[in-house]
DRENPA-726378 format. One record per residue (C-alpha): z, x, y. Coordinates in Angstrom, 1 decimal, padded with zeros to 4 digits. Each point is the difference from the previous one (the first is absolute). Layout:
<atoms>
<atom><up>Z</up><east>X</east><north>Y</north></atom>
...
</atoms>
This chain:
<atoms>
<atom><up>-033.9</up><east>163.0</east><north>-135.2</north></atom>
<atom><up>-003.8</up><east>-000.6</east><north>001.3</north></atom>
<atom><up>-002.3</up><east>-002.4</east><north>002.0</north></atom>
<atom><up>-000.7</up><east>-002.0</east><north>-003.1</north></atom>
<atom><up>004.0</up><east>-000.8</east><north>-000.3</north></atom>
<atom><up>-000.1</up><east>-001.7</east><north>003.1</north></atom>
<atom><up>001.4</up><east>-003.5</east><north>-000.4</north></atom>
<atom><up>-001.8</up><east>-000.7</east><north>003.4</north></atom>
<atom><up>-003.7</up><east>-000.7</east><north>000.4</north></atom>
<atom><up>-001.0</up><east>003.1</east><north>001.6</north></atom>
<atom><up>-001.7</up><east>-000.3</east><north>003.4</north></atom>
<atom><up>001.7</up><east>-003.5</east><north>000.8</north></atom>
<atom><up>002.9</up><east>001.7</east><north>001.7</north></atom>
<atom><up>-000.5</up><east>003.5</east><north>001.9</north></atom>
<atom><up>003.5</up><east>000.6</east><north>000.7</north></atom>
<atom><up>001.1</up><east>-000.8</east><north>-003.8</north></atom>
<atom><up>-002.9</up><east>002.4</east><north>-001.0</north></atom>
<atom><up>001.2</up><east>002.5</east><north>002.2</north></atom>
<atom><up>003.5</up><east>-000.2</east><north>-001.4</north></atom>
<atom><up>-001.1</up><east>000.2</east><north>-003.3</north></atom>
<atom><up>-002.2</up><east>003.2</east><north>000.3</north></atom>
<atom><up>003.1</up><east>001.6</east><north>001.5</north></atom>
<atom><up>002.2</up><east>-000.9</east><north>-003.0</north></atom>
<atom><up>-002.9</up><east>001.6</east><north>-002.0</north></atom>
<atom><up>-000.1</up><east>003.0</east><north>001.6</north></atom>
<atom><up>003.7</up><east>000.5</east><north>000.0</north></atom>
<atom><up>000.1</up><east>-000.6</east><north>-003.9</north></atom>
<atom><up>-002.5</up><east>002.8</east><north>-000.3</north></atom>
<atom><up>001.7</up><east>002.2</east><north>002.4</north></atom>
<atom><up>003.4</up><east>-000.4</east><north>-002.1</north></atom>
<atom><up>-001.8</up><east>000.4</east><north>-003.5</north></atom>
<atom><up>-001.4</up><east>003.1</east><north>001.0</north></atom>
<atom><up>003.2</up><east>001.3</east><north>001.6</north></atom>
<atom><up>001.8</up><east>-000.6</east><north>-003.3</north></atom>
<atom><up>-002.9</up><east>001.7</east><north>-001.9</north></atom>
<atom><up>000.2</up><east>002.7</east><north>002.3</north></atom>
<atom><up>003.8</up><east>000.2</east><north>-000.4</north></atom>
<atom><up>-000.2</up><east>000.2</east><north>-003.8</north></atom>
<atom><up>-002.3</up><east>002.8</east><north>-000.1</north></atom>
<atom><up>002.1</up><east>002.1</east><north>002.3</north></atom>
<atom><up>003.2</up><east>-001.0</east><north>-002.0</north></atom>
<atom><up>-001.9</up><east>000.5</east><north>-003.3</north></atom>
<atom><up>001.1</up><east>-003.6</east><north>-001.2</north></atom>
<atom><up>-002.9</up><east>-001.6</east><north>-002.2</north></atom>
<atom><up>-000.6</up><east>-003.5</east><north>-000.3</north></atom>
<atom><up>001.4</up><east>-000.1</east><north>-003.7</north></atom>
<atom><up>003.1</up><east>002.1</east><north>001.2</north></atom>
<atom><up>003.1</up><east>-001.4</east><north>-002.0</north></atom>
<atom><up>003.2</up><east>001.6</east><north>-001.4</north></atom>
<atom><up>000.1</up><east>001.1</east><north>-003.5</north></atom>
<atom><up>002.7</up><east>-001.4</east><north>-002.3</north></atom>
<atom><up>002.6</up><east>002.5</east><north>-001.5</north></atom>
<atom><up>001.2</up><east>000.1</east><north>-003.5</north></atom>
<atom><up>003.8</up><east>-001.0</east><north>-000.8</north></atom>
<atom><up>002.1</up><east>002.1</east><north>-002.4</north></atom>
<atom><up>002.2</up><east>-001.6</east><north>-002.6</north></atom>
<atom><up>003.3</up><east>001.6</east><north>-001.2</north></atom>
<atom><up>002.7</up><east>-001.1</east><north>-002.3</north></atom>
<atom><up>003.1</up><east>002.1</east><north>000.2</north></atom>
<atom><up>002.5</up><east>000.2</east><north>-003.1</north></atom>
<atom><up>002.9</up><east>-002.5</east><north>-000.1</north></atom>
<atom><up>002.8</up><east>002.4</east><north>-000.3</north></atom>
<atom><up>002.7</up><east>-002.5</east><north>-000.9</north></atom>
<atom><up>-002.0</up><east>-001.5</east><north>-002.9</north></atom>
<atom><up>-000.7</up><east>003.7</east><north>-001.2</north></atom>
<atom><up>003.7</up><east>000.8</east><north>000.2</north></atom>
<atom><up>000.9</up><east>-003.4</east><north>-001.9</north></atom>
<atom><up>-003.2</up><east>-001.1</east><north>-001.8</north></atom>
<atom><up>001.7</up><east>-002.7</east><north>-002.0</north></atom>
<atom><up>002.2</up><east>-001.4</east><north>002.5</north></atom>
<atom><up>000.2</up><east>-003.8</east><north>000.8</north></atom>
<atom><up>002.1</up><east>-002.1</east><north>002.2</north></atom>
<atom><up>002.6</up><east>-000.3</east><north>-003.2</north></atom>
<atom><up>000.1</up><east>003.1</east><north>-001.7</north></atom>
<atom><up>-000.1</up><east>003.8</east><north>001.3</north></atom>
<atom><up>-002.1</up><east>002.7</east><north>-001.9</north></atom>
<atom><up>000.6</up><east>003.4</east><north>-000.9</north></atom>
<atom><up>-001.0</up><east>002.3</east><north>002.9</north></atom>
<atom><up>-002.8</up><east>002.2</east><north>-000.1</north></atom>
<atom><up>001.4</up><east>003.4</east><north>001.1</north></atom>
<atom><up>-001.1</up><east>000.6</east><north>003.8</north></atom>
<atom><up>-002.0</up><east>003.4</east><north>-000.8</north></atom>
<atom><up>-002.3</up><east>-002.1</east><north>-001.8</north></atom>
<atom><up>-000.4</up><east>-002.9</east><north>002.5</north></atom>
<atom><up>-000.3</up><east>002.7</east><north>002.9</north></atom>
<atom><up>-003.0</up><east>001.4</east><north>-002.1</north></atom>
<atom><up>-001.8</up><east>-003.3</east><north>-000.1</north></atom>
<atom><up>000.4</up><east>-000.9</east><north>003.5</north></atom>
<atom><up>-001.1</up><east>003.5</east><north>001.3</north></atom>
<atom><up>-003.1</up><east>-000.7</east><north>-002.4</north></atom>
<atom><up>-000.5</up><east>-003.3</east><north>001.5</north></atom>
<atom><up>000.4</up><east>001.2</east><north>003.7</north></atom>
<atom><up>-002.6</up><east>002.9</east><north>-000.7</north></atom>
<atom><up>-002.6</up><east>-002.4</east><north>-001.5</north></atom>
<atom><up>000.4</up><east>-002.2</east><north>003.0</north></atom>
<atom><up>-000.4</up><east>002.9</east><north>002.5</north></atom>
<atom><up>-002.9</up><east>001.3</east><north>-001.8</north></atom>
<atom><up>-001.5</up><east>-003.5</east><north>000.1</north></atom>
<atom><up>000.5</up><east>-000.5</east><north>003.8</north></atom>
<atom><up>-001.5</up><east>003.4</east><north>000.5</north></atom>
<atom><up>-003.1</up><east>-000.8</east><north>-002.0</north></atom>
<atom><up>-000.4</up><east>-003.3</east><north>002.1</north></atom>
<atom><up>000.7</up><east>001.9</east><north>003.4</north></atom>
<atom><up>-003.0</up><east>002.4</east><north>-000.7</north></atom>
<atom><up>-002.2</up><east>-002.9</east><north>-001.3</north></atom>
<atom><up>000.7</up><east>-001.8</east><north>003.3</north></atom>
<atom><up>-000.6</up><east>002.9</east><north>002.4</north></atom>
<atom><up>-004.0</up><east>-000.3</east><north>000.6</north></atom>
<atom><up>000.6</up><east>-003.8</east><north>000.6</north></atom>
<atom><up>003.1</up><east>000.6</east><north>002.6</north></atom>
<atom><up>-002.2</up><east>002.7</east><north>001.7</north></atom>
<atom><up>-002.8</up><east>-002.5</east><north>000.3</north></atom>
<atom><up>002.3</up><east>-002.7</east><north>001.5</north></atom>
<atom><up>001.7</up><east>002.2</east><north>002.1</north></atom>
<atom><up>-003.4</up><east>001.2</east><north>001.3</north></atom>
<atom><up>-001.0</up><east>-003.6</east><north>000.7</north></atom>
<atom><up>003.2</up><east>-000.8</east><north>001.8</north></atom>
<atom><up>-000.8</up><east>003.1</east><north>002.3</north></atom>
<atom><up>-003.5</up><east>-001.2</east><north>000.6</north></atom>
<atom><up>001.2</up><east>-003.9</east><north>000.9</north></atom>
<atom><up>002.7</up><east>001.7</east><north>002.2</north></atom>
<atom><up>-002.9</up><east>002.3</east><north>002.0</north></atom>
<atom><up>-002.2</up><east>-003.0</east><north>000.2</north></atom>
<atom><up>002.6</up><east>-002.2</east><north>001.6</north></atom>
<atom><up>001.1</up><east>003.0</east><north>002.3</north></atom>
<atom><up>-003.7</up><east>000.6</east><north>001.0</north></atom>
<atom><up>-000.4</up><east>-003.9</east><north>000.9</north></atom>
<atom><up>003.2</up><east>000.1</east><north>002.2</north></atom>
<atom><up>002.6</up><east>-000.8</east><north>-002.5</north></atom>
<atom><up>002.5</up><east>002.8</east><north>-000.4</north></atom>
<atom><up>002.7</up><east>000.4</east><north>-002.5</north></atom>
<atom><up>002.5</up><east>-000.3</east><north>003.0</north></atom>
<atom><up>000.2</up><east>-001.3</east><north>003.9</north></atom>
<atom><up>002.2</up><east>000.4</east><north>002.8</north></atom>
<atom><up>001.5</up><east>-002.6</east><north>002.4</north></atom>
<atom><up>002.0</up><east>000.3</east><north>003.3</north></atom>
<atom><up>002.8</up><east>-002.3</east><north>-000.4</north></atom>
<atom><up>003.8</up><east>-000.2</east><north>-000.1</north></atom>
<atom><up>001.7</up><east>001.6</east><north>-003.3</north></atom>
<atom><up>002.6</up><east>-002.5</east><north>-000.5</north></atom>
<atom><up>000.9</up><east>-003.1</east><north>002.1</north></atom>
<atom><up>002.9</up><east>001.7</east><north>001.4</north></atom>
<atom><up>-002.3</up><east>002.8</east><north>001.6</north></atom>
<atom><up>-000.6</up><east>000.4</east><north>003.6</north></atom>
<atom><up>-003.0</up><east>001.9</east><north>000.0</north></atom>
<atom><up>-003.4</up><east>000.0</east><north>-001.9</north></atom>
<atom><up>-001.1</up><east>002.7</east><north>-002.3</north></atom>
<atom><up>-002.9</up><east>001.1</east><north>-002.1</north></atom>
<atom><up>000.3</up><east>-001.7</east><north>-003.4</north></atom>
<atom><up>-002.1</up><east>001.0</east><north>-002.9</north></atom>
<atom><up>-000.5</up><east>-002.5</east><north>-002.7</north></atom>
<atom><up>-001.6</up><east>000.3</east><north>-003.5</north></atom>
<atom><up>-003.2</up><east>-002.1</east><north>-000.6</north></atom>
<atom><up>000.2</up><east>-002.4</east><north>-002.9</north></atom>
<atom><up>-003.0</up><east>001.1</east><north>-001.9</north></atom>
<atom><up>001.5</up><east>003.3</east><north>-001.6</north></atom>
<atom><up>002.6</up><east>-002.1</east><north>-001.9</north></atom>
<atom><up>-002.7</up><east>-002.2</east><north>-000.7</north></atom>
<atom><up>-002.1</up><east>002.4</east><north>-001.6</north></atom>
<atom><up>002.7</up><east>001.7</east><north>-001.7</north></atom>
<atom><up>000.9</up><east>-003.5</east><north>-001.7</north></atom>
<atom><up>-003.3</up><east>-000.5</east><north>-001.1</north></atom>
<atom><up>-000.6</up><east>003.3</east><north>-001.7</north></atom>
<atom><up>000.5</up><east>-000.1</east><north>-003.6</north></atom>
<atom><up>003.3</up><east>001.8</east><north>-001.2</north></atom>
<atom><up>000.8</up><east>001.4</east><north>-003.3</north></atom>
<atom><up>003.4</up><east>-000.4</east><north>-001.4</north></atom>
<atom><up>000.6</up><east>003.6</east><north>-000.9</north></atom>
<atom><up>002.4</up><east>000.8</east><north>002.6</north></atom>
<atom><up>001.8</up><east>-003.1</east><north>-000.6</north></atom>
<atom><up>000.2</up><east>000.7</east><north>-003.7</north></atom>
<atom><up>001.1</up><east>003.4</east><north>001.0</north></atom>
<atom><up>002.9</up><east>-001.2</east><north>002.1</north></atom>
<atom><up>000.9</up><east>-002.5</east><north>-003.0</north></atom>
<atom><up>000.2</up><east>003.1</east><north>-002.4</north></atom>
<atom><up>002.2</up><east>002.0</east><north>002.5</north></atom>
<atom><up>002.2</up><east>-003.3</east><north>000.0</north></atom>
<atom><up>-000.1</up><east>-000.2</east><north>-003.8</north></atom>
<atom><up>001.2</up><east>003.8</east><north>-000.2</north></atom>
<atom><up>002.8</up><east>-000.6</east><north>002.8</north></atom>
<atom><up>001.4</up><east>-003.0</east><north>-002.2</north></atom>
<atom><up>-000.5</up><east>001.6</east><north>-003.1</north></atom>
<atom><up>001.8</up><east>003.1</east><north>000.9</north></atom>
<atom><up>003.3</up><east>-002.3</east><north>001.5</north></atom>
<atom><up>-000.1</up><east>-001.8</east><north>-003.6</north></atom>
<atom><up>000.1</up><east>003.5</east><north>-001.9</north></atom>
<atom><up>003.0</up><east>000.9</east><north>002.3</north></atom>
<atom><up>001.5</up><east>-003.2</east><north>-000.9</north></atom>
<atom><up>-000.7</up><east>000.1</east><north>-003.8</north></atom>
<atom><up>001.2</up><east>003.9</east><north>000.0</north></atom>
<atom><up>003.2</up><east>-001.0</east><north>001.6</north></atom>
<atom><up>000.4</up><east>-003.1</east><north>-002.4</north></atom>
<atom><up>-000.7</up><east>002.5</east><north>-003.1</north></atom>
<atom><up>002.7</up><east>002.4</east><north>001.5</north></atom>
<atom><up>002.7</up><east>-002.9</east><north>000.1</north></atom>
<atom><up>-000.7</up><east>-001.2</east><north>-003.5</north></atom>
<atom><up>000.0</up><east>003.4</east><north>-001.4</north></atom>
<atom><up>003.6</up><east>000.8</east><north>002.1</north></atom>
<atom><up>001.2</up><east>-003.3</east><north>-001.4</north></atom>
<atom><up>-001.4</up><east>001.0</east><north>-003.8</north></atom>
<atom><up>001.6</up><east>003.4</east><north>000.1</north></atom>
<atom><up>003.6</up><east>-001.3</east><north>001.4</north></atom>
<atom><up>-000.1</up><east>-002.5</east><north>-002.9</north></atom>
<atom><up>-001.0</up><east>002.6</east><north>-002.6</north></atom>
<atom><up>002.7</up><east>002.5</east><north>001.3</north></atom>
<atom><up>002.7</up><east>-003.1</east><north>000.0</north></atom>
<atom><up>-001.2</up><east>-000.8</east><north>-003.7</north></atom>
<atom><up>-000.9</up><east>003.1</east><north>-001.6</north></atom>
<atom><up>002.4</up><east>002.3</east><north>001.5</north></atom>
<atom><up>003.1</up><east>-001.2</east><north>002.2</north></atom>
<atom><up>000.1</up><east>-002.7</east><north>-002.6</north></atom>
<atom><up>-000.2</up><east>002.3</east><north>-003.0</north></atom>
<atom><up>003.0</up><east>002.0</east><north>-000.3</north></atom>
<atom><up>-001.2</up><east>001.0</east><north>-003.6</north></atom>
<atom><up>-003.1</up><east>001.7</east><north>001.2</north></atom>
<atom><up>002.3</up><east>002.0</east><north>003.2</north></atom>
<atom><up>002.4</up><east>001.2</east><north>-002.9</north></atom>
<atom><up>-002.8</up><east>001.2</east><north>-002.4</north></atom>
<atom><up>-001.7</up><east>001.8</east><north>002.9</north></atom>
<atom><up>003.2</up><east>001.4</east><north>001.0</north></atom>
<atom><up>000.7</up><east>001.5</east><north>-003.5</north></atom>
<atom><up>-003.4</up><east>001.9</east><north>000.7</north></atom>
<atom><up>001.1</up><east>001.3</east><north>003.2</north></atom>
<atom><up>-002.1</up><east>-002.2</east><north>002.0</north></atom>
<atom><up>001.9</up><east>-002.3</east><north>002.8</north></atom>
<atom><up>-002.7</up><east>-002.8</east><north>000.6</north></atom>
<atom><up>002.2</up><east>-001.7</east><north>002.8</north></atom>
<atom><up>-000.3</up><east>003.1</east><north>002.2</north></atom>
<atom><up>-003.8</up><east>-000.1</east><north>-000.6</north></atom>
<atom><up>-000.4</up><east>-003.7</east><north>000.8</north></atom>
<atom><up>001.8</up><east>000.7</east><north>003.3</north></atom>
<atom><up>-002.1</up><east>003.0</east><north>000.8</north></atom>
<atom><up>-003.5</up><east>-002.3</east><north>-001.0</north></atom>
<atom><up>-002.2</up><east>-001.2</east><north>002.9</north></atom>
<atom><up>000.3</up><east>-003.5</east><north>000.5</north></atom>
<atom><up>-002.5</up><east>-001.7</east><north>-002.6</north></atom>
<atom><up>-000.1</up><east>002.8</east><north>-002.3</north></atom>
<atom><up>003.7</up><east>-000.1</east><north>-001.0</north></atom>
<atom><up>-001.2</up><east>-001.6</east><north>-003.5</north></atom>
<atom><up>-002.0</up><east>002.7</east><north>-000.6</north></atom>
<atom><up>002.8</up><east>002.3</east><north>-000.4</north></atom>
<atom><up>000.9</up><east>-001.5</east><north>-003.7</north></atom>
<atom><up>-003.0</up><east>001.7</east><north>-001.3</north></atom>
<atom><up>000.7</up><east>003.4</east><north>001.6</north></atom>
<atom><up>003.8</up><east>-000.1</east><north>-000.7</north></atom>
<atom><up>-000.8</up><east>-000.6</east><north>-003.8</north></atom>
<atom><up>-002.6</up><east>002.6</east><north>-000.2</north></atom>
<atom><up>002.4</up><east>002.6</east><north>001.6</north></atom>
<atom><up>002.9</up><east>-001.0</east><north>-002.4</north></atom>
<atom><up>-002.4</up><east>000.4</east><north>-003.3</north></atom>
<atom><up>-001.1</up><east>003.2</east><north>001.5</north></atom>
<atom><up>003.6</up><east>001.0</east><north>000.3</north></atom>
<atom><up>000.9</up><east>-000.8</east><north>-003.6</north></atom>
<atom><up>-003.2</up><east>001.4</east><north>-001.3</north></atom>
<atom><up>000.6</up><east>003.2</east><north>001.3</north></atom>
<atom><up>003.3</up><east>000.5</east><north>-001.5</north></atom>
<atom><up>-001.3</up><east>000.7</east><north>-003.7</north></atom>
<atom><up>-003.9</up><east>000.5</east><north>-001.1</north></atom>
<atom><up>000.6</up><east>-002.8</east><north>-002.4</north></atom>
<atom><up>000.9</up><east>-002.5</east><north>002.6</north></atom>
<atom><up>-003.3</up><east>000.8</east><north>001.5</north></atom>
<atom><up>-001.9</up><east>000.0</east><north>-003.4</north></atom>
<atom><up>001.4</up><east>-003.3</east><north>-000.8</north></atom>
<atom><up>-000.7</up><east>-001.7</east><north>003.3</north></atom>
<atom><up>-003.6</up><east>001.0</east><north>-000.2</north></atom>
<atom><up>-000.2</up><east>-001.6</east><north>-003.5</north></atom>
<atom><up>001.7</up><east>-003.0</east><north>001.6</north></atom>
<atom><up>-002.7</up><east>-000.2</east><north>002.5</north></atom>
<atom><up>-002.5</up><east>-000.1</east><north>-003.1</north></atom>
<atom><up>001.9</up><east>-002.7</east><north>-001.6</north></atom>
<atom><up>000.0</up><east>-002.0</east><north>003.2</north></atom>
<atom><up>-003.3</up><east>000.5</east><north>001.0</north></atom>
<atom><up>-002.1</up><east>-000.6</east><north>-002.9</north></atom>
<atom><up>-003.3</up><east>000.2</east><north>001.5</north></atom>
<atom><up>000.6</up><east>003.8</east><north>001.0</north></atom>
<atom><up>002.1</up><east>000.7</east><north>-002.8</north></atom>
<atom><up>-001.9</up><east>003.1</east><north>-001.3</north></atom>
<atom><up>000.0</up><east>001.3</east><north>003.7</north></atom>
<atom><up>003.8</up><east>-000.2</east><north>000.1</north></atom>
<atom><up>000.7</up><east>001.5</east><north>-003.4</north></atom>
<atom><up>-002.5</up><east>002.9</east><north>000.9</north></atom>
<atom><up>001.9</up><east>000.4</east><north>003.2</north></atom>
<atom><up>003.3</up><east>000.2</east><north>-002.0</north></atom>
<atom><up>-001.2</up><east>002.5</east><north>-002.4</north></atom>
<atom><up>-001.5</up><east>002.3</east><north>002.8</north></atom>
<atom><up>003.4</up><east>000.2</east><north>001.8</north></atom>
<atom><up>002.0</up><east>000.7</east><north>-003.0</north></atom>
<atom><up>001.3</up><east>003.5</east><north>-000.6</north></atom>
<atom><up>000.4</up><east>000.6</east><north>-003.9</north></atom>
<atom><up>002.7</up><east>002.4</east><north>-000.8</north></atom>
<atom><up>001.9</up><east>-001.1</east><north>-003.1</north></atom>
<atom><up>-001.4</up><east>-001.2</east><north>-003.5</north></atom>
<atom><up>000.9</up><east>-003.7</east><north>001.1</north></atom>
<atom><up>-002.3</up><east>000.5</east><north>003.1</north></atom>
<atom><up>-002.7</up><east>000.9</east><north>-002.0</north></atom>
<atom><up>000.6</up><east>-003.2</east><north>-002.3</north></atom>
<atom><up>000.0</up><east>-002.1</east><north>003.0</north></atom>
<atom><up>-003.0</up><east>001.8</east><north>001.5</north></atom>
<atom><up>-002.0</up><east>-000.7</east><north>-003.5</north></atom>
<atom><up>001.2</up><east>-003.8</east><north>000.2</north></atom>
<atom><up>-001.3</up><east>-000.3</east><north>003.1</north></atom>
<atom><up>-003.1</up><east>001.3</east><north>-000.6</north></atom>
<atom><up>-000.4</up><east>-002.0</east><north>-003.2</north></atom>
<atom><up>000.7</up><east>-003.2</east><north>002.3</north></atom>
<atom><up>-002.5</up><east>001.2</east><north>002.7</north></atom>
<atom><up>-002.5</up><east>000.3</east><north>-003.1</north></atom>
<atom><up>000.8</up><east>-003.6</east><north>-001.2</north></atom>
<atom><up>-000.4</up><east>-001.5</east><north>003.4</north></atom>
<atom><up>-003.4</up><east>001.4</east><north>000.8</north></atom>
<atom><up>-001.1</up><east>-001.5</east><north>-003.4</north></atom>
<atom><up>000.9</up><east>-003.3</east><north>001.4</north></atom>
<atom><up>-001.7</up><east>000.3</east><north>003.6</north></atom>
<atom><up>003.3</up><east>001.1</east><north>001.9</north></atom>
<atom><up>002.2</up><east>-003.1</east><north>-001.1</north></atom>
<atom><up>003.4</up><east>000.6</east><north>-001.0</north></atom>
<atom><up>000.5</up><east>-003.6</east><north>-001.2</north></atom>
<atom><up>-000.1</up><east>000.7</east><north>-003.4</north></atom>
<atom><up>002.4</up><east>002.7</east><north>000.0</north></atom>
<atom><up>002.2</up><east>-001.6</east><north>002.8</north></atom>
<atom><up>002.9</up><east>-000.2</east><north>-002.6</north></atom>
<atom><up>-000.2</up><east>003.7</east><north>-001.3</north></atom>
<atom><up>-000.6</up><east>001.4</east><north>003.3</north></atom>
<atom><up>003.1</up><east>-001.6</east><north>001.7</north></atom>
<atom><up>002.2</up><east>001.0</east><north>-003.0</north></atom>
<atom><up>-001.4</up><east>003.6</east><north>000.9</north></atom>
<atom><up>000.8</up><east>000.2</east><north>003.4</north></atom>
<atom><up>003.2</up><east>-001.1</east><north>-000.7</north></atom>
<atom><up>000.5</up><east>002.9</east><north>-002.6</north></atom>
<atom><up>-001.3</up><east>002.4</east><north>002.6</north></atom>
<atom><up>002.7</up><east>-001.1</east><north>002.6</north></atom>
<atom><up>003.1</up><east>000.6</east><north>-002.3</north></atom>
<atom><up>-001.6</up><east>003.6</east><north>-000.8</north></atom>
<atom><up>001.6</up><east>000.8</east><north>003.4</north></atom>
<atom><up>003.4</up><east>-000.9</east><north>-001.1</north></atom>
<atom><up>000.9</up><east>-002.1</east><north>003.1</north></atom>
<atom><up>000.5</up><east>-003.3</east><north>-001.0</north></atom>
<atom><up>001.1</up><east>-001.5</east><north>003.8</north></atom>
<atom><up>-003.3</up><east>001.5</east><north>001.4</north></atom>
<atom><up>-002.3</up><east>-001.2</east><north>-002.6</north></atom>
<atom><up>001.5</up><east>-003.3</east><north>000.3</north></atom>
<atom><up>-000.3</up><east>000.2</east><north>003.9</north></atom>
<atom><up>-003.7</up><east>001.1</east><north>-000.4</north></atom>
<atom><up>-001.0</up><east>-002.9</east><north>-002.1</north></atom>
<atom><up>002.0</up><east>-002.1</east><north>002.5</north></atom>
<atom><up>-002.0</up><east>001.3</east><north>002.8</north></atom>
<atom><up>-003.3</up><east>-000.5</east><north>-001.7</north></atom>
<atom><up>000.6</up><east>-003.7</east><north>-000.3</north></atom>
<atom><up>000.6</up><east>-000.6</east><north>003.6</north></atom>
<atom><up>-002.7</up><east>-002.2</east><north>001.5</north></atom>
<atom><up>-001.1</up><east>001.5</east><north>003.2</north></atom>
</atoms>
C-alpha cells in the first residue's frame, strides 16, 4: 500500500490523508516485524512441508494357501500347515523389510518437517502465542472457588494434522494384527486336525482291530496281544499298533528258525520288486550255512541275485519262481504251522 493507491485525491482532505499515511506506516511496520520474526525463527519465504513416501505391502492369504482350490461349493485337499506357515513367515518378513526401507527413506523428510514445526512454534511463541495459556476460573460448574487452569493452544494440533505422515506405523500395526489373527487361526486348524486324526484313528481301530477277530487271533498265535497294545497306546496313535504288532509277531516267528528268517527276507524281495536285489542280498548275508542243503540254497539265492541284477533289480520276470522258492525254504524248517503263520502275517495290511 502506498500513496499512488490512495482512492482519494491526495491533498483535498487533510484528515483522510493523515489516516492513509498512518495505515501505510502500520503496514510497513507489520511487514518488518514478520520479516524479522522469520529471520529469528529461521523460516524462509519458501518454507513448506515436504511429502513423504507411503509403503505398500501384501500379506499372504493363509486360508487360500491352506485350501488353494476350495470354493463355495467344494472343499479342496488341505496343504500341510508347515508349508502354509513357511509361506506366511516369508511374506511377513518381506513386508517388514519393505517397511524398514520406506522408513529409512522417509527419515530425512520427517526430520525436515519436524524442524519446520519447531520453527513455526518458536515463531508463534516469540510473537506472544505460546503452546499453552492459563486462566483463573471455576474448574467445574459445581466448584465454589476459582483456580488456575492451564489450557493447550489449538495450533499444535493443527500443525500435527498438517504435517505429512507416512503410513509405515499403521502398516506395522496391521502386520501385528495379522500375526495375532494368523496364530489364532493356526491354533484352530491344529485343534481341527487333532480332532479329525482322533476320529480317523478311532474308525481304523474299530474296523481293522476290534472288528477283525481274524487279525487278533493271528497275532495271538505269534504271541502278540494287540488288544492290550491298543489300550496302552495314546489317543490318536492307536491305529499305529497294527504295524508294530505285526512286526513284533513276524520277529517272534522268524527267530524260531533260520529258514523262517531266510524265507521272510526272500518274501520281502518278492513283495518289494523295486528293491528285490537288496532284500535277497540281505537274506543271503544273514543266512548261516551248515548243511549241503544250505549250500544249495545259498547258490540258488546267489544265482537269483545275479539274474535280478541283469534286469535292473526288477524281480517281476522271476516272480513265480521266487515265490515257489521262498515257500520251499520255509518248508525246510519242518514247522508247517509257523510257516503258514509267517505267510499269513506277511499278508496283513498295516
